[in-house]
C-alpha positions, 0 to 999 in steps of 0.5 A: 961790962960790954965792949960797946959801952952803955946801951943807947938812950930810949927814943923820945916820946911822941906825945899825944896823937892829933885829933881824929887819930885816937883809939877806935871809936865805933860809928854812932847810930845804926848801919845803913840798910844792906839790902841783902834780902833784895839781893838774894831774891833778885839773884834767885828770881831775876838776873843772876849776874847782877844779883851776885854783884848786889850780894857782894856789895850787900855783904860789905855794908856791915863789915865796913860799918864795923871798921868805922868806914861810914862812907864806904858802908853807905856807898856799898849800901847804895851799890847793893840797891842799885844792882838789885834794881838793875837785876829786876829791871833787866829781867822785866825788860827781857820778859816784855821783849819776849812777849812783844816778839811772841805777839809779833811772831803770832801776828806774822803767822796769822797774816801768812794764811 
């Protein structure tokens, strides 16, 4: 026999969990497109910093979907697409600007003769 008497009673039960707090349920349906191919292509062929950001968001899509964060997966998919578009657009703007400045420089050289 212990000096402290009998052990304490067990804690009371908590009952069933409220709706939405049950065991994990995977999302129904396919995950959103992760745009990983576009992210890699724009990183290699276009603007490196924007492409890297796109790859980071593209890598988050499937893991967020697997954890049940559907809203986060859709947001990451949207951000991956947006940064890939910005990467391609910034490169296109850079090349158009370079061509315009080259033409203007060539016209300036011709006018000095």
